[in-house]
DRENVEXTI-907488 format. One record per residue: residue number from 1; x, y, z of N, C-alpha, C in turn. Coordinates in steps of 0.001 Angstrom, whole numbers, plus 500000, padded with zeros to 6 digits. Each point is the difference from the previous one (the first is absolute). Layout:
<torros>
@n = NUM; nX = X; nY = Y; nZ = Z; caX = X; caY = Y; caZ = Z; cX = X; cY = Y; cZ = Z
...
</torros>
This chain:
<torros>
@n = 1; nX = 590959; nY = 088380; nZ = 562889; caX = 499573; caY = 498992; caZ = 499195; cX = 499464; cY = 498808; cZ = 501171
@n = 2; nX = 499112; nY = 499466; nZ = 499769; caX = 499731; caY = 498915; caZ = 500500; cX = 500762; cY = 498843; cZ = 499341
@n = 3; nX = 500275; nY = 499000; nZ = 500608; caX = 500506; caY = 498575; caZ = 499187; cX = 499116; cY = 499628; cZ = 498702
@n = 4; nX = 498191; nY = 499760; nZ = 500322; caX = 499182; caY = 499459; caZ = 498863; cX = 500323; cY = 500883; cZ = 498796
@n = 5; nX = 500206; nY = 501445; nZ = 500249; caX = 499685; caY = 500681; caZ = 498988; cX = 501481; cY = 500137; cZ = 498699
@n = 6; nX = 500999; nY = 499441; nZ = 501118; caX = 501404; caY = 499801; caZ = 499214; cX = 499937; cY = 498229; cZ = 499368
@n = 7; nX = 499312; nY = 499882; nZ = 500604; caX = 500231; caY = 498382; caZ = 499037; cX = 498646; cY = 500353; cZ = 499277
@n = 8; nX = 499016; nY = 500769; nZ = 499751; caX = 499218; caY = 500033; caZ = 498775; cX = 500618; cY = 501118; cZ = 499094
@n = 9; nX = 501004; nY = 500559; nZ = 500740; caX = 501015; caY = 500324; caZ = 498376; cX = 500251; cY = 499550; cZ = 499545
@n = 10; nX = 500897; nY = 498982; nZ = 500370; caX = 501040; caY = 499267; caZ = 499672; cX = 499126; cY = 498494; cZ = 498912
@n = 11; nX = 498495; nY = 500020; nZ = 501033; caX = 499392; caY = 499236; caZ = 498733; cX = 499725; cY = 500872; cZ = 498528
@n = 12; nX = 499603; nY = 501206; nZ = 500167; caX = 499451; caY = 500816; caZ = 498896; cX = 501598; cY = 499741; cZ = 498671
@n = 13; nX = 500884; nY = 500538; nZ = 501095; caX = 501470; caY = 499983; caZ = 498787; cX = 499755; cY = 498576; cZ = 499832
@n = 14; nX = 500180; nY = 498357; nZ = 500711; caX = 500428; caY = 499151; caZ = 499028; cX = 498760; cY = 499420; cZ = 498830
@n = 15; nX = 499139; nY = 500575; nZ = 500399; caX = 498848; caY = 500413; caZ = 498313; cX = 500603; cY = 500551; cZ = 498959
@n = 16; nX = 500949; nY = 500600; nZ = 500002; caX = 500394; caY = 501327; caZ = 498826; cX = 501071; cY = 498520; cZ = 498516
@n = 17; nX = 500185; nY = 498877; nZ = 501416; caX = 500804; caY = 499032; caZ = 498918; cX = 498802; cY = 499553; cZ = 499173
@n = 18; nX = 498802; nY = 499676; nZ = 500288; caX = 498934; caY = 499204; caZ = 499735; cX = 499140; cY = 500890; cZ = 498881
@n = 19; nX = 500181; nY = 501163; nZ = 499441; caX = 499499; caY = 500860; caZ = 499672; cX = 501179; cY = 500126; cZ = 498947
@n = 20; nX = 501731; nY = 500363; nZ = 500117; caX = 500825; caY = 500018; caZ = 499036; cX = 499367; cY = 498873; cZ = 498728
@n = 21; nX = 500307; nY = 498500; nZ = 501356; caX = 499739; caY = 498882; caZ = 499031; cX = 498960; cY = 500430; cZ = 499056
@n = 22; nX = 498849; nY = 499875; nZ = 500316; caX = 498910; caY = 499889; caZ = 499475; cX = 499605; cY = 500956; cZ = 498305
@n = 23; nX = 501248; nY = 501173; nZ = 500277; caX = 500283; caY = 500569; caZ = 499162; cX = 500876; cY = 499658; cZ = 499152
@n = 24; nX = 501074; nY = 499594; nZ = 500519; caX = 501025; caY = 499240; caZ = 499231; cX = 498728; cY = 498612; cZ = 498939
@n = 25; nX = 499793; nY = 499688; nZ = 500404; caX = 498691; caY = 498594; caZ = 499409; cX = 499412; cY = 500286; cZ = 499136
@n = 26; nX = 499333; nY = 501558; nZ = 499798; caX = 498857; caY = 499770; caZ = 499360; cX = 501022; cY = 500756; cZ = 498747
@n = 27; nX = 501320; nY = 500979; nZ = 500508; caX = 500615; caY = 500423; caZ = 498689; cX = 500486; cY = 498877; cZ = 499425
@n = 28; nX = 500185; nY = 498942; nZ = 500579; caX = 500781; caY = 498761; caZ = 498975; cX = 501407; cY = 500108; cZ = 500656
@n = 29; nX = 500915; nY = 500589; nZ = 500792; caX = 501138; caY = 500148; caZ = 500413; cX = 500418; cY = 498280; cZ = 500376
@n = 30; nX = 498567; nY = 499569; nZ = 500737; caX = 500774; caY = 499110; caZ = 501196; cX = 499658; cY = 498598; cZ = 498803
@n = 31; nX = 500635; nY = 498986; nZ = 499137; caX = 499562; caY = 498897; caZ = 498876; cX = 499372; cY = 498575; cZ = 500839
@n = 32; nX = 499024; nY = 500282; nZ = 500617; caX = 499426; caY = 498404; caZ = 500823; cX = 499536; cY = 499532; cZ = 498948
@n = 33; nX = 499526; nY = 500589; nZ = 498846; caX = 499735; caY = 498803; caZ = 499294; cX = 501232; cY = 499659; cZ = 498861
@n = 34; nX = 501112; nY = 499647; nZ = 500670; caX = 501115; caY = 499971; caZ = 499038; cX = 500181; cY = 498896; cZ = 500092
@n = 35; nX = 500105; nY = 498399; nZ = 498977; caX = 499763; caY = 499014; caZ = 499963; cX = 499046; cY = 499435; cZ = 500090
@n = 36; nX = 498695; nY = 500415; nZ = 499313; caX = 498981; caY = 499776; caZ = 500634; cX = 499808; cY = 499126; cZ = 498447
@n = 37; nX = 498832; nY = 498558; nZ = 499899; caX = 500509; caY = 499606; caZ = 499338; cX = 498406; cY = 500238; cZ = 498520
@n = 38; nX = 500171; nY = 500569; nZ = 499216; caX = 499208; caY = 500575; caZ = 499099; cX = 499379; cY = 501144; cZ = 500073
@n = 39; nX = 500332; nY = 500747; nZ = 501156; caX = 499892; caY = 501774; caZ = 499874; cX = 499198; cY = 500515; cZ = 499435
@n = 40; nX = 499664; nY = 500817; nZ = 499530; caX = 499975; caY = 501208; caZ = 498789; cX = 500442; cY = 501108; cZ = 501365
@n = 41; nX = 500226; nY = 500976; nZ = 498661; caX = 499841; caY = 501461; caZ = 500858; cX = 499167; cY = 500601; cZ = 500703
@n = 42; nX = 498795; nY = 499324; nZ = 499621; caX = 498971; caY = 500847; caZ = 500111; cX = 499767; cY = 498751; cZ = 501968
@n = 43; nX = 499967; nY = 499429; nZ = 499665; caX = 499666; caY = 498927; caZ = 500915; cX = 501784; cY = 500495; cZ = 501398
@n = 44; nX = 500127; nY = 500072; nZ = 499920; caX = 501303; caY = 500604; caZ = 500671; cX = 499849; cY = 501687; cZ = 500448
@n = 45; nX = 499536; nY = 500584; nZ = 499301; caX = 499446; caY = 501306; caZ = 500625; cX = 498848; cY = 499647; cZ = 500918
@n = 46; nX = 499056; nY = 499095; nZ = 500216; caX = 499281; caY = 499668; caZ = 500528; cX = 499914; cY = 499900; cZ = 501170
@n = 47; nX = 501343; nY = 498751; nZ = 500113; caX = 500367; caY = 498799; caZ = 501165; cX = 500763; cY = 501489; cZ = 500910
@n = 48; nX = 501199; nY = 501041; nZ = 499027; caX = 499904; caY = 500960; caZ = 500660; cX = 499394; cY = 500900; cZ = 500485
@n = 49; nX = 498698; nY = 500286; nZ = 499453; caX = 498504; caY = 501263; caZ = 500737; cX = 499728; cY = 498965; cZ = 500884
@n = 50; nX = 499881; nY = 498989; nZ = 500079; caX = 499240; caY = 499131; caZ = 501583; cX = 500950; cY = 500407; cZ = 500959
@n = 51; nX = 501467; nY = 499155; nZ = 499603; caX = 500857; caY = 500273; caZ = 500965; cX = 500455; cY = 501493; cZ = 500768
@n = 52; nX = 499428; nY = 501155; nZ = 499051; caX = 500241; caY = 501689; caZ = 500716; cX = 498532; cY = 499946; cZ = 500567
@n = 53; nX = 499353; nY = 499452; nZ = 499692; caX = 498479; caY = 500081; caZ = 501041; cX = 500305; cY = 499130; cZ = 501065
@n = 54; nX = 500737; nY = 499086; nZ = 500058; caX = 499827; caY = 499030; caZ = 501112; cX = 500692; cY = 500766; cZ = 501056
@n = 55; nX = 501414; nY = 500454; nZ = 499706; caX = 500989; caY = 500623; caZ = 500687; cX = 499552; cY = 501356; cZ = 500159
@n = 56; nX = 499214; nY = 500797; nZ = 499484; caX = 499481; caY = 501178; caZ = 500420; cX = 499042; cY = 499932; cZ = 501297
@n = 57; nX = 499155; nY = 498650; nZ = 500094; caX = 499458; caY = 499587; caZ = 500884; cX = 500436; cY = 499994; cZ = 501158
@n = 58; nX = 501329; nY = 499327; nZ = 500391; caX = 500926; caY = 499830; caZ = 501180; cX = 500270; cY = 501639; cZ = 500415
@n = 59; nX = 500565; nY = 500645; nZ = 498721; caX = 500123; caY = 501320; caZ = 500832; cX = 499041; cY = 500388; cZ = 500545
@n = 60; nX = 498757; nY = 500077; nZ = 499734; caX = 498460; caY = 500734; caZ = 500331; cX = 500178; cY = 499241; cZ = 501249
@n = 61; nX = 500247; nY = 498951; nZ = 500391; caX = 499665; caY = 498963; caZ = 501232; cX = 500869; cY = 500229; cZ = 501063
@n = 62; nX = 501367; nY = 500834; nZ = 499944; caX = 500648; caY = 499937; caZ = 500741; cX = 499878; cY = 501720; cZ = 500218
@n = 63; nX = 499614; nY = 500757; nZ = 499473; caX = 499936; caY = 501378; caZ = 500705; cX = 498930; cY = 499678; cZ = 500469
@n = 64; nX = 498536; nY = 498841; nZ = 499394; caX = 498718; caY = 500178; caZ = 500991; cX = 500615; cY = 500036; cZ = 501402
@n = 65; nX = 501007; nY = 498819; nZ = 500111; caX = 500663; caY = 499318; caZ = 501455; cX = 500744; cY = 501279; cZ = 500257
@n = 66; nX = 500521; nY = 500769; nZ = 499486; caX = 500705; caY = 501043; caZ = 500709; cX = 499059; cY = 501465; cZ = 500506
@n = 67; nX = 498922; nY = 499996; nZ = 498894; caX = 499130; caY = 500597; caZ = 500716; cX = 499244; cY = 499521; cZ = 501451
@n = 68; nX = 499719; nY = 499142; nZ = 499762; caX = 499416; caY = 498990; caZ = 501281; cX = 500744; cY = 500257; cZ = 501310
@n = 69; nX = 501529; nY = 499364; nZ = 499577; caX = 500985; caY = 500598; caZ = 501244; cX = 499593; cY = 500813; cZ = 500593
@n = 70; nX = 500059; nY = 501282; nZ = 499262; caX = 500131; caY = 501922; caZ = 500457; cX = 498501; cY = 499851; cZ = 500874
@n = 71; nX = 498819; nY = 499352; nZ = 499308; caX = 498831; caY = 500204; caZ = 500714; cX = 499852; cY = 499234; cZ = 500706
@n = 72; nX = 500427; nY = 498237; nZ = 500442; caX = 499459; caY = 499516; caZ = 501032; cX = 501509; cY = 499638; cZ = 500917
@n = 73; nX = 500925; nY = 500654; nZ = 500042; caX = 501391; caY = 499382; caZ = 500502; cX = 500335; cY = 499466; cZ = 501394
@n = 74; nX = 498546; nY = 501097; nZ = 500433; caX = 500477; caY = 499865; caZ = 501706; cX = 498663; cY = 498624; cZ = 500238
@n = 75; nX = 499631; nY = 499471; nZ = 499137; caX = 498912; caY = 498722; caZ = 500534; cX = 500272; cY = 498760; cZ = 499040
@n = 76; nX = 500637; nY = 499369; nZ = 501018; caX = 500460; caY = 499020; caZ = 499175; cX = 499640; cY = 498723; cZ = 499241
@n = 77; nX = 498722; nY = 499615; nZ = 501273; caX = 499450; caY = 499487; caZ = 499190; cX = 499527; cY = 500161; cZ = 498514
@n = 78; nX = 499807; nY = 500779; nZ = 499487; caX = 499472; caY = 501180; caZ = 498688; cX = 501689; cY = 499574; cZ = 499237
@n = 79; nX = 500742; nY = 500375; nZ = 500179; caX = 501654; caY = 499816; caZ = 499339; cX = 499845; cY = 498430; cZ = 499845
@n = 80; nX = 500146; nY = 499615; nZ = 500583; caX = 499727; caY = 498487; caZ = 500003; cX = 499378; cY = 498990; cZ = 498798
@n = 81; nX = 498884; nY = 500862; nZ = 500334; caX = 498642; caY = 499176; caZ = 498938; cX = 500651; cY = 500823; cZ = 498424
@n = 82; nX = 500261; nY = 501156; nZ = 500220; caX = 500370; caY = 500613; caZ = 498762; cX = 501155; cY = 498794; cZ = 499004
@n = 83; nX = 500842; nY = 500413; nZ = 501105; caX = 501492; caY = 498572; caZ = 499934; cX = 499648; cY = 499396; cZ = 499107
@n = 84; nX = 499192; nY = 499024; nZ = 500828; caX = 499775; caY = 498852; caZ = 499678; cX = 498830; cY = 499863; cZ = 498135
@n = 85; nX = 499339; nY = 501449; nZ = 500098; caX = 499363; caY = 499881; caZ = 498555; cX = 501017; cY = 500235; cZ = 499063
@n = 86; nX = 501098; nY = 501506; nZ = 500212; caX = 501297; caY = 500114; caZ = 499371; cX = 500331; cY = 498742; cZ = 499190
@n = 87; nX = 500185; nY = 499303; nZ = 500814; caX = 501429; caY = 498481; caZ = 499729; cX = 498776; cY = 499035; cZ = 498970
@n = 88; nX = 498643; nY = 499831; nZ = 499966; caX = 498892; caY = 499251; caZ = 499287; cX = 500318; cY = 500660; cZ = 498886
@n = 89; nX = 499332; nY = 500946; nZ = 499909; caX = 500157; caY = 501393; caZ = 498593; cX = 501171; cY = 500023; cZ = 499245
@n = 90; nX = 501259; nY = 500019; nZ = 500818; caX = 501222; caY = 500057; caZ = 499204; cX = 499959; cY = 499043; cZ = 499258
@n = 91; nX = 500272; nY = 498967; nZ = 501183; caX = 500416; caY = 498114; caZ = 499246; cX = 498643; cY = 499776; cZ = 498905
@n = 92; nX = 498999; nY = 499858; nZ = 500390; caX = 498642; caY = 499939; caZ = 498752; cX = 500470; cY = 500598; cZ = 498985
@n = 93; nX = 500985; nY = 501403; nZ = 499875; caX = 499784; caY = 500734; caZ = 498626; cX = 501307; cY = 499561; cZ = 499246
@n = 94; nX = 501283; nY = 499522; nZ = 501213; caX = 501258; caY = 498871; caZ = 499350; cX = 499673; cY = 498862; cZ = 499598
@n = 95; nX = 498916; nY = 499607; nZ = 500273; caX = 499468; caY = 498572; caZ = 499356; cX = 499157; cY = 500360; cZ = 498992
@n = 96; nX = 499254; nY = 500972; nZ = 499762; caX = 499713; caY = 500413; caZ = 498308; cX = 500887; cY = 500289; cZ = 499341
@n = 97; nX = 501036; nY = 500634; nZ = 500524; caX = 500997; caY = 500301; caZ = 498968; cX = 500558; cY = 498489; cZ = 499710
@n = 98; nX = 500694; nY = 499500; nZ = 500652; caX = 500552; caY = 498374; caZ = 499642; cX = 498817; cY = 499445; cZ = 499139
@n = 99; nX = 499234; nY = 500243; nZ = 500064; caX = 498909; caY = 498988; caZ = 498793; cX = 499568; cY = 500284; cZ = 499071
@n = 100; nX = 500490; nY = 501885; nZ = 500177; caX = 499807; caY = 500648; caZ = 498618; cX = 500987; cY = 499627; cZ = 498671
@n = 101; nX = 501479; nY = 500142; nZ = 500741; caX = 501266; caY = 499830; caZ = 499299; cX = 500167; cY = 498145; cZ = 499575
@n = 102; nX = 499009; nY = 498983; nZ = 500939; caX = 500231; caY = 498630; caZ = 500257; cX = 499094; cY = 499676; cZ = 498415
@n = 103; nX = 498888; nY = 500617; nZ = 500215; caX = 499259; caY = 499712; caZ = 498904; cX = 500497; cY = 500626; cZ = 498641
@n = 104; nX = 500089; nY = 501220; nZ = 499703; caX = 500742; caY = 501075; caZ = 499027; cX = 500918; cY = 498874; cZ = 499418
@n = 105; nX = 501000; nY = 499682; nZ = 500973; caX = 500921; caY = 499136; caZ = 499345; cX = 499793; cY = 498456; cZ = 499245
@n = 106; nX = 498782; nY = 499392; nZ = 500810; caX = 499601; caY = 499152; caZ = 499789; cX = 499453; cY = 499585; cZ = 498368
@n = 107; nX = 499236; nY = 501514; nZ = 499377; caX = 499342; caY = 499959; caZ = 499307; cX = 498427; cY = 500471; cZ = 500569
@n = 108; nX = 499761; nY = 499594; nZ = 501026; caX = 498442; caY = 499964; caZ = 500050; cX = 499670; cY = 501113; cZ = 500706
@n = 109; nX = 500002; nY = 500791; nZ = 499112; caX = 500005; caY = 501964; caZ = 499926; cX = 498385; cY = 499810; cZ = 499726
@n = 110; nX = 498707; nY = 500588; nZ = 500178; caX = 498843; caY = 500554; caZ = 499871; cX = 500063; cY = 500499; cZ = 498774
@n = 111; nX = 499107; nY = 500278; nZ = 499198; caX = 499736; caY = 500431; caZ = 498843; cX = 500518; cY = 498984; cZ = 498306
@n = 112; nX = 499294; nY = 500615; nZ = 499141; caX = 500215; caY = 499446; caZ = 499093; cX = 500589; cY = 500712; cZ = 499060
@n = 113; nX = 499878; nY = 501141; nZ = 500381; caX = 500763; caY = 500817; caZ = 499004; cX = 501284; cY = 499832; cZ = 499064
@n = 114; nX = 500857; nY = 498982; nZ = 500780; caX = 500968; caY = 499632; caZ = 499019; cX = 500132; cY = 498515; cZ = 499621
</torros>
């Protein structure tokens, strides 16, 4: 097994916690919205679902990195470009998660249903 295939396997394994977290968020087992002012149960579920989707995207990005490493592992330029893209995407998703939680806790959540 070549080293880049081992690195790809590690990235694929490290994507599993992202998918598990997404499932827990979707099922409401992670109380992110606890303590939010004026959040109804419906809005808490909407926040959990949004965070679950974002976390799922993190897992998909990590699987894409694993696939890229397995495919282009011998080309250092492509691997470096892939790593930069992964860093930008995952950090962008983390910022989106943080902003979602802050907006929800502040009560500035889109929708007039509540």
